[in-house]
N, C-alpha and C positions, 0 to 999 in steps of 0.2 A: 551520615557523613562515616564513611570505617575507613581507615589505615590513610594513606595520602591521596584519598577519593572522595568528593564531595558532588552527590545527586541535587540536582534541582526539578522539583517536579511544579507545573503549573496544572492549572485545568485540561490542556488539551495537549501534553507530551512533557516527556521522566528523560532529563540526560545526565550521564555522569561524565566528570571529567575529573583527570588527575592533576593533583597539586605539586605532584612534582617534577611533572613535565610543563608546568605553567611556566612562559617567558616573560608574559607582561599582563601588567594589571593597569587598568585603569577606572578610576573614581569620578563620577558625575560632580559638576562642582553645579549646576543647575543652570537653568536657560538665561540668557540674557538677548536682550534687542539692542538691535545697530541704529537707533532713531540719532542719537550725535553724530554717527559719522555719515548718513546720509543725511542730514540736517546741512551738515559743513559741506558735501559734495553739491546738496543742494543751493547750499547760497552762491558758489562759486558758477553755478551754472547760471542762476537766476541774476546775476549782477553782470556778469558775462555778457548774457544773452540782452541784457537790455541795452548794455551798452553799447553792442554792437549795431543792433537797430537802433540807438538812437543818433551814431555816428556812421552813419553807412556813405555818406562824402556827399557832393555836390550839392547846386543850390537848394536843397529842398531838404539839407541837413537841420534837422532839428536844434541842434544845440552847438550850433558855429556862427553865431552872427557876422563877419566878416564873409560869410558867403550867401544869408540866408537874413536877412532883415527882421525876420519874425520870428529869430532863434529864440531859444528859451533861455540859452546860455549854457556857458561849460559848468558853473557849480548848480544848475538848476540838474542841469545828464546828470552830474555824478550824483546826485542827492534820487533820481527815479531809477539809477542804477543800483544804488543803495535798494530802493524799495523792492528793484524788481530781486534782488536780491536776497531783501526778507522774507518775501512771498515764496521762493525758490527752498530756503530753510526752514520753511510752515510747510511745506508740501513734503519736503523730504523728510524733517522729523517722522509727520502720521505714516508714511509708506514704508521708512526704516521703523517702527513701530510693529510694524504688522509682522517681520521679517527676524522671526529666532533662530538663536544657535545653541545646541547645545554645549558646555565647556567642559571638557575632560582633562583630568590631570596623572600622569603616569607616577603611578607608587610602586618600587623600584621590590622586586621579588621578594629580596632578603629581608625586607621588612614585615613579611605577613607571617602571623604567629596562626595557631588554628588551638581553640582553648575547649576542655570538654568540663563539665562541670552535674556533678547530682543534680536530678530537679525533683524534686516530689517522692521520694525516694525510689519509682517506679522507674526512671525513665532519667536521661542525661540530654543539658542543653549546650549545642555545638556552635560555638562561634567562629569564625573566619575576622581578626581585625588587622587592620592597617596601620600601621604606625608612620606617621609622616615625618 
């Protein structure tokens, strides 16, 4: 770090950045999975799909006793639709855990501070801190 420039070095390359020209700073807040949202969508798709399959109409309708004397009835059909929803939620939760996104938070540029302090009598320790 020198003046208003910070140099970032990796094993592959080195790059310098002017702190005065910085217009946006983002801080990573870690990764998160989307299992709950996908499980909810899976529940809706599973329950809705099961309901549609069971209530397809006509004389072979498995949930309408007025059209089919061997039907299981509307209450049992609703229970099967709920089970389809639970199966869909389970599949959705499993799938949602596989997909992760990184969360970023924007930190206003005016909240950054550059600090230099002596280290071991030979060099300096530099840090860029961000106040939230």
